[in-house]
C-alpha positions, 0 to 999 in steps of 0.5 A: 136627181138629174141624169148628169148627177146620176152618171157623175157625182163628185167623189163617187164612182159612176153608176149605170145608166140604167141601174140593175135593180130598176129592171130585174130582181137579184139572182137569188130572188129570181132563182127562188121565184123561178123554183116556185113557179116550176114546182108549185103546179105539181102539187095543186089542182088543174084549176089552180094551174089554170090560174097560175097560167093566166097569172103568167099570161097577164104578167106578159101583157102588163110587162108589154104595157110597162115597156111602152109606158114605163120605158118610153113614157107613152100612156096606152089604154088600148092593150086589150086590142093588141091582146085581141088581135093576138088571140084571134090570130092564134085561133084562126091560124090553129082552127082554119089553117091547122098551124102548130101552136108553137109556130103560131106564136112567132107569127102572131108576134110579127103580125102584132108588131106590124099592127102596133108600129103602124098604129104608132105612126099616126099617134106620133102627132099626139102626146101625153093624154091624147095618146091615151085617148087614141088608144082608148078609142082603139080599145073601145072599137075593137070588140065592135070590129070583130063582130062585123059581118064582113069578118064573120067568116074569120072571127066567128062574129058574136059567137067567137071561135073555139080553140083546142088545147094541145096535149103533152107531146112525147107520151108524157102522162101529164094534164093538158093544163100542166103541159101548157103551163110549162109552155107559157112559163118558158115563153114568159121567161124568154120574153122577160129576159129579152125585155130586161136586156132591151131596156139596158140596151141602146134602144132602151136608153133611147126609150127612157130618154123619150120618157124623160124629155123627148125634145132633149132626146131629139137634141142628143140625136135620138130618132123620136119617130122611130123609137116611139113607134118601135115601142108601140110595135114591141109592146104590141108584139108581146101583148099579142103573144099573151093573147095567143097564149090566153086563147089556147088556155081558155080555149075560146075567143069572143069579142066581148072578152076584150073590152075596155074594162080589160084594158083598164085592168092591165093598166091598173096591174102596171100601176100596182106592180110599179111603173117601170119595174119589170118584176112588178108585172107579175104582182100586177098580174096577181092583182088582176087575177085574184083581187076581183075574186077576193072582193067578191068573197068579201061581199058579192053584192058590193064586190065592185065597191070592195074592189075599189076600196082595196085599190084605193088603200093600195094606191094611198099606202104604196103609191109606187106599187110593189116597186116601192116595197121592193126598194125599201126591202133592198135598202133595209137589207143593205143597211143590215149588211153595212 
Protein backbone atom coordinates (compact mmCIF):
# COMPACT_ATOMS: atom_id res chain seq x y z
CA UNK A 1 0.00 0.00 0.00
CA UNK A 2 1.36 3.40 -0.94
CA UNK A 3 1.75 6.26 1.51
CA UNK A 4 -1.23 8.03 0.00
CA UNK A 5 -3.38 4.92 0.36
CA UNK A 6 -2.35 4.61 4.00
CA UNK A 7 -3.22 8.20 4.82
CA UNK A 8 -6.40 8.52 2.81
CA UNK A 9 -8.66 5.59 1.99
CA UNK A 10 -12.12 6.15 0.56
CA UNK A 11 -14.80 5.41 3.11
CA UNK A 12 -12.29 4.88 5.94
CA UNK A 13 -10.79 7.08 8.61
CA UNK A 14 -7.30 8.46 8.06
CA UNK A 15 -4.60 6.46 9.81
CA UNK A 16 -1.42 7.62 11.52
CA UNK A 17 1.60 8.26 9.33
CA UNK A 18 3.54 5.99 11.68
CA UNK A 19 1.19 3.42 13.29
CA UNK A 20 1.77 2.99 17.02
CA UNK A 21 2.10 -0.77 16.71
CA UNK A 22 4.92 -0.29 14.24
CA UNK A 23 6.97 1.33 16.99
CA UNK A 24 6.02 0.06 20.45
CA UNK A 25 4.09 -2.52 22.43
CA UNK A 26 0.66 -1.82 23.89
CA UNK A 27 0.41 -0.29 27.34
CA UNK A 28 -0.61 -3.54 29.03
CA UNK A 29 2.12 -5.60 27.40
CA UNK A 30 4.71 -2.93 28.16
CA UNK A 31 3.76 -2.92 31.85
CA UNK A 32 4.02 -6.72 32.03
CA UNK A 33 7.48 -6.70 30.42
CA UNK A 34 8.60 -3.86 32.69
CA UNK A 35 7.34 -5.67 35.80
CA UNK A 36 9.21 -8.82 34.77
CA UNK A 37 12.43 -6.86 34.22
CA UNK A 38 12.06 -5.15 37.59
CA UNK A 39 11.21 -8.19 39.69
CA UNK A 40 13.07 -11.11 38.09
CA UNK A 41 16.64 -10.10 39.13
CA UNK A 42 15.71 -10.24 42.81
CA UNK A 43 15.16 -14.00 42.64
CA UNK A 44 18.12 -15.14 40.53
CA UNK A 45 21.86 -15.55 40.99
CA UNK A 46 24.44 -12.94 40.06
CA UNK A 47 25.41 -14.73 36.84
CA UNK A 48 21.81 -14.57 35.60
CA UNK A 49 21.70 -10.89 36.59
CA UNK A 50 24.87 -10.38 34.55
CA UNK A 51 23.22 -12.06 31.55
CA UNK A 52 20.11 -9.93 31.95
CA UNK A 53 22.26 -6.80 32.06
CA UNK A 54 23.98 -7.81 28.84
CA UNK A 55 20.54 -8.53 27.37
CA UNK A 56 19.57 -4.90 27.96
CA UNK A 57 22.90 -3.57 26.69
CA UNK A 58 22.83 -5.55 23.46
CA UNK A 59 19.17 -4.57 23.14
CA UNK A 60 20.24 -0.92 23.09
CA UNK A 61 22.86 -1.63 20.42
CA UNK A 62 20.30 -3.48 18.28
CA UNK A 63 17.78 -0.66 18.79
CA UNK A 64 20.39 1.84 17.58
CA UNK A 65 20.96 -0.24 14.46
CA UNK A 66 17.19 -0.46 14.00
CA UNK A 67 16.94 3.33 13.96
CA UNK A 68 19.65 3.52 11.30
CA UNK A 69 18.53 0.61 9.11
CA UNK A 70 14.86 0.16 9.91
CA UNK A 71 14.31 3.90 10.30
CA UNK A 72 16.41 5.57 7.61
CA UNK A 73 17.18 2.55 5.41
CA UNK A 74 20.98 2.73 5.68
CA UNK A 75 22.64 -0.66 6.11
CA UNK A 76 25.48 -0.76 8.60
CA UNK A 77 27.93 -3.49 9.53
CA UNK A 78 30.01 -1.14 11.63
CA UNK A 79 28.10 -0.97 14.91
CA UNK A 80 30.90 -2.82 16.68
CA UNK A 81 33.17 0.17 15.97
CA UNK A 82 30.75 2.62 17.60
CA UNK A 83 30.31 0.19 20.50
CA UNK A 84 34.10 -0.01 20.90
CA UNK A 85 34.48 3.78 20.87
CA UNK A 86 31.85 4.07 23.60
CA UNK A 87 33.44 1.31 25.67
CA UNK A 88 36.96 2.74 25.44
CA UNK A 89 35.81 6.31 26.04
CA UNK A 90 34.04 5.18 29.22
CA UNK A 91 37.04 3.16 30.37
CA UNK A 92 39.44 6.07 29.80
CA UNK A 93 37.17 8.61 31.51
CA UNK A 94 36.74 6.36 34.55
CA UNK A 95 40.29 5.02 34.77
CA UNK A 96 42.38 8.04 33.79
CA UNK A 97 40.15 10.95 34.80
CA UNK A 98 38.17 9.26 37.60
CA UNK A 99 34.91 10.63 36.21
CA UNK A 100 31.76 9.26 37.82
CA UNK A 101 30.17 6.53 35.69
CA UNK A 102 26.83 8.37 35.50
CA UNK A 103 28.55 11.45 34.07
CA UNK A 104 30.49 9.31 31.60
CA UNK A 105 27.37 8.27 29.70
CA UNK A 106 26.29 11.71 28.39
CA UNK A 107 29.91 12.57 27.54
CA UNK A 108 30.26 9.31 25.63
CA UNK A 109 26.92 9.90 23.88
CA UNK A 110 28.05 13.32 22.60
CA UNK A 111 31.46 12.00 21.53
CA UNK A 112 29.99 9.02 19.67
CA UNK A 113 27.31 11.21 18.08
CA UNK A 114 30.04 13.42 16.61
CA UNK A 115 32.01 10.36 15.52
CA UNK A 116 28.99 8.85 13.78
CA UNK A 117 27.90 12.16 12.27
CA UNK A 118 31.36 12.82 10.83
CA UNK A 119 31.57 9.26 9.51
CA UNK A 120 28.18 9.70 7.88
CA UNK A 121 29.28 12.78 5.91
CA UNK A 122 31.60 10.99 3.44
CA UNK A 123 29.19 8.04 3.41
CA UNK A 124 26.63 10.36 1.75
CA UNK A 125 28.34 9.64 -1.55
CA UNK A 126 27.49 5.98 -1.15
CA UNK A 127 24.19 4.11 -1.08
CA UNK A 128 22.83 0.65 -0.46
CA UNK A 129 25.41 -2.10 -0.29
CA UNK A 130 28.27 0.39 -0.62
CA UNK A 131 27.36 2.01 2.70
CA UNK A 132 27.38 -1.48 4.23
CA UNK A 133 30.86 -2.07 2.78
CA UNK A 134 32.14 1.24 4.16
CA UNK A 135 30.87 0.42 7.64
CA UNK A 136 32.27 -3.11 7.26
CA UNK A 137 35.69 -1.57 6.61
CA UNK A 138 35.32 0.60 9.73
CA UNK A 139 34.43 -2.41 11.90
CA UNK A 140 37.33 -4.42 10.48
CA UNK A 141 39.83 -1.63 11.06
CA UNK A 142 38.76 -0.60 14.56
CA UNK A 143 40.40 -3.46 16.56
CA UNK A 144 43.70 -2.81 14.77
CA UNK A 145 43.48 0.93 15.37
CA UNK A 146 42.97 0.33 19.08
CA UNK A 147 46.23 -1.67 19.15
CA UNK A 148 48.37 1.09 17.64
CA UNK A 149 51.47 1.98 19.65
CA UNK A 150 50.63 5.67 19.30
CA UNK A 151 47.39 5.10 21.24
CA UNK A 152 48.71 2.56 23.73
CA UNK A 153 48.98 5.08 26.56
CA UNK A 154 45.23 5.66 26.22
CA UNK A 155 43.86 2.30 25.13
CA UNK A 156 46.26 -0.08 26.91
CA UNK A 157 47.19 -1.62 23.57
CA UNK A 158 46.64 -5.35 23.18
CA UNK A 159 46.09 -5.85 26.91
CA UNK A 160 43.22 -3.36 27.14
CA UNK A 161 41.95 -1.55 30.23
CA UNK A 162 40.34 -2.66 33.48
CA UNK A 163 37.13 -0.91 34.55
CA UNK A 164 35.85 -0.85 38.14
CA UNK A 165 32.19 -1.72 38.60
CA UNK A 166 30.52 0.75 41.01
CA UNK A 167 29.08 -0.20 44.37
CA UNK A 168 25.48 0.56 45.27
CA UNK A 169 25.17 4.09 46.75
CA UNK A 170 23.43 5.30 49.89
CA UNK A 171 24.53 2.24 51.86
CA UNK A 172 22.23 -0.11 49.96
CA UNK A 173 23.01 -3.74 50.76
CA UNK A 174 22.71 -5.12 47.24
CA UNK A 175 25.38 -6.58 45.01
CA UNK A 176 27.27 -4.60 42.38
CA UNK A 177 25.64 -6.70 39.66
CA UNK A 178 22.11 -6.02 40.86
CA UNK A 179 22.70 -2.30 41.32
CA UNK A 180 24.21 -1.85 37.88
CA UNK A 181 21.43 -3.93 36.33
CA UNK A 182 18.90 -1.39 37.57
CA UNK A 183 21.09 1.49 36.35
CA UNK A 184 21.18 -0.14 32.93
CA UNK A 185 17.42 -0.75 33.01
CA UNK A 186 16.71 2.94 33.73
CA UNK A 187 18.99 4.02 30.87
CA UNK A 188 17.46 1.45 28.51
CA UNK A 189 13.89 2.55 29.30
CA UNK A 190 14.77 6.22 28.81
CA UNK A 191 16.44 5.56 25.44
CA UNK A 192 13.58 3.30 24.31
CA UNK A 193 10.97 5.99 25.08
CA UNK A 194 13.04 8.71 23.41
CA UNK A 195 13.63 6.52 20.34
CA UNK A 196 9.93 5.72 20.01
CA UNK A 197 9.07 9.41 20.18
CA UNK A 198 11.85 10.22 17.72
CA UNK A 199 10.46 7.89 15.07
CA UNK A 200 6.99 9.40 15.50
CA UNK A 201 8.33 12.94 15.22
CA UNK A 202 8.95 15.05 12.14
CA UNK A 203 12.55 13.83 12.04
CA UNK A 204 11.40 10.22 12.27
CA UNK A 205 9.02 10.69 9.36
CA UNK A 206 11.90 12.24 7.41
CA UNK A 207 14.04 9.16 8.20
CA UNK A 208 11.34 6.84 6.91
CA UNK A 209 10.80 8.93 3.82
CA UNK A 210 14.50 8.50 3.04
CA UNK A 211 14.18 4.78 3.67
CA UNK A 212 11.29 4.43 1.23
CA UNK A 213 12.56 6.74 -1.53
CA UNK A 214 15.24 9.35 -0.99
CA UNK A 215 14.60 11.03 -4.36
CA UNK A 216 10.92 11.52 -3.55
CA UNK A 217 11.85 12.68 -0.04
CA UNK A 218 14.21 15.28 -1.48
CA UNK A 219 11.50 16.48 -3.84
CA UNK A 220 9.21 16.94 -0.82
CA UNK A 221 11.78 19.18 0.88
CA UNK A 222 13.63 16.70 3.12
CA UNK A 223 17.30 17.62 3.60
CA UNK A 224 18.76 14.26 2.56
CA UNK A 225 22.34 15.01 3.63
CA UNK A 226 21.32 16.30 7.05
CA UNK A 227 18.96 13.48 7.95
CA UNK A 228 21.21 10.69 6.70
CA UNK A 229 24.12 11.93 8.79
CA UNK A 230 21.79 12.65 11.71
CA UNK A 231 20.62 9.02 11.63
CA UNK A 232 24.24 7.86 11.76
CA UNK A 233 24.98 10.22 14.64
CA UNK A 234 21.97 9.15 16.72
CA UNK A 235 22.65 5.47 16.08
CA UNK A 236 26.30 5.89 17.05
CA UNK A 237 25.37 7.80 20.22
CA UNK A 238 23.03 5.06 21.45
CA UNK A 239 25.50 2.34 20.50
CA UNK A 240 28.26 4.25 22.34
CA UNK A 241 26.13 4.37 25.49
CA UNK A 242 25.58 0.63 25.16
CA UNK A 243 29.34 0.17 24.79
CA UNK A 244 30.00 2.22 27.92
CA UNK A 245 27.48 0.20 29.93
CA UNK A 246 29.00 -3.01 28.55
CA UNK A 247 32.51 -1.95 29.56
CA UNK A 248 31.39 -1.32 33.15
CA UNK A 249 29.41 -4.57 33.31
CA UNK A 250 32.25 -6.76 32.01
CA UNK A 251 34.85 -4.60 33.85
CA UNK A 252 37.29 -4.88 30.97
CA UNK A 253 37.85 -3.60 27.44
CA UNK A 254 40.16 -5.10 24.83
CA UNK A 255 40.41 -4.62 21.05
CA UNK A 256 39.58 -8.22 20.15
CA UNK A 257 36.22 -7.95 21.93
CA UNK A 258 34.89 -5.70 19.17
CA UNK A 259 35.59 -7.56 15.95
CA UNK A 260 33.46 -7.78 12.82
CA UNK A 261 31.85 -10.92 14.27
CA UNK A 262 30.27 -8.78 16.97
CA UNK A 263 28.94 -6.36 14.33
CA UNK A 264 27.39 -9.26 12.41
CA UNK A 265 25.81 -10.54 15.62
CA UNK A 266 24.12 -7.17 16.17
CA UNK A 267 22.87 -7.20 12.59
CA UNK A 268 21.46 -10.70 13.08
CA UNK A 269 19.79 -9.51 16.27
CA UNK A 270 18.03 -6.76 14.34
CA UNK A 271 16.82 -9.21 11.68
CA UNK A 272 15.58 -11.76 14.22
CA UNK A 273 13.80 -9.06 16.23
CA UNK A 274 12.21 -7.52 13.15
CA UNK A 275 13.63 -4.67 11.08
CA UNK A 276 11.98 -1.39 12.02
CA UNK A 277 10.17 -2.74 15.12
CA UNK A 278 11.79 -1.32 18.26
CA UNK A 279 10.43 -3.87 20.82
CA UNK A 280 12.02 -6.60 18.71
CA UNK A 281 15.43 -5.25 19.73
CA UNK A 282 15.09 -7.07 23.06
CA UNK A 283 14.17 -10.30 21.27
CA UNK A 284 17.15 -9.91 18.95
CA UNK A 285 19.36 -9.28 21.96
CA UNK A 286 18.09 -12.50 23.57
CA UNK A 287 19.08 -14.30 20.36
CA UNK A 288 22.62 -12.89 20.63
CA UNK A 289 23.00 -13.73 24.33
CA UNK A 290 21.34 -17.14 24.61
CA UNK A 291 21.28 -18.93 21.24
CA UNK A 292 25.10 -19.43 21.00
CA UNK A 293 24.98 -21.05 24.46
CA UNK A 294 22.05 -23.23 23.41
CA UNK A 295 23.92 -24.28 20.26
CA UNK A 296 26.99 -25.19 22.30
CA UNK A 297 24.93 -27.20 24.79
CA UNK A 298 23.45 -29.21 21.90
CA UNK A 299 26.85 -30.01 20.38
CA UNK A 300 30.15 -28.50 21.53
CA UNK A 301 32.01 -29.79 18.49
CA UNK A 302 29.43 -28.52 16.03
CA UNK A 303 28.19 -25.42 17.85
CA UNK A 304 28.74 -23.23 14.77
CA UNK A 305 26.77 -25.57 12.53
CA UNK A 306 24.00 -25.86 15.12
CA UNK A 307 23.82 -22.07 15.41
CA UNK A 308 23.58 -21.82 11.62
CA UNK A 309 20.74 -24.35 11.50
CA UNK A 310 18.81 -22.51 14.22
CA UNK A 311 19.28 -19.21 12.37
CA UNK A 312 18.21 -20.78 9.07
CA UNK A 313 15.03 -22.18 10.63
CA UNK A 314 14.15 -18.80 12.14
CA UNK A 315 14.67 -16.95 8.84
CA UNK A 316 12.78 -19.65 6.88
CA UNK A 317 9.79 -19.92 9.24
CA UNK A 318 9.48 -16.27 10.33
CA UNK A 319 11.34 -14.14 7.76
CA UNK A 320 10.17 -10.90 9.42
CA UNK A 321 11.35 -12.01 12.85
CA UNK A 322 9.57 -11.39 16.12
CA UNK A 323 7.63 -8.54 14.50
CA UNK A 324 5.80 -11.09 12.35
CA UNK A 325 4.73 -13.14 15.37
CA UNK A 326 3.61 -10.04 17.28
CA UNK A 327 1.53 -8.70 14.39
CA UNK A 328 -0.13 -12.11 13.88
CA UNK A 329 -0.95 -12.20 17.61
CA UNK A 330 -2.45 -8.69 17.44
CA UNK A 331 -4.54 -9.65 14.40
CA UNK A 332 -5.76 -12.80 16.16
CA UNK A 333 -6.67 -10.78 19.26
CA UNK A 334 -8.50 -8.19 17.14
CA UNK A 335 -10.49 -10.96 15.44
CA UNK A 336 -11.49 -12.39 18.81
CA UNK A 337 -12.66 -8.99 20.04
CA UNK A 338 -14.51 -8.39 16.77
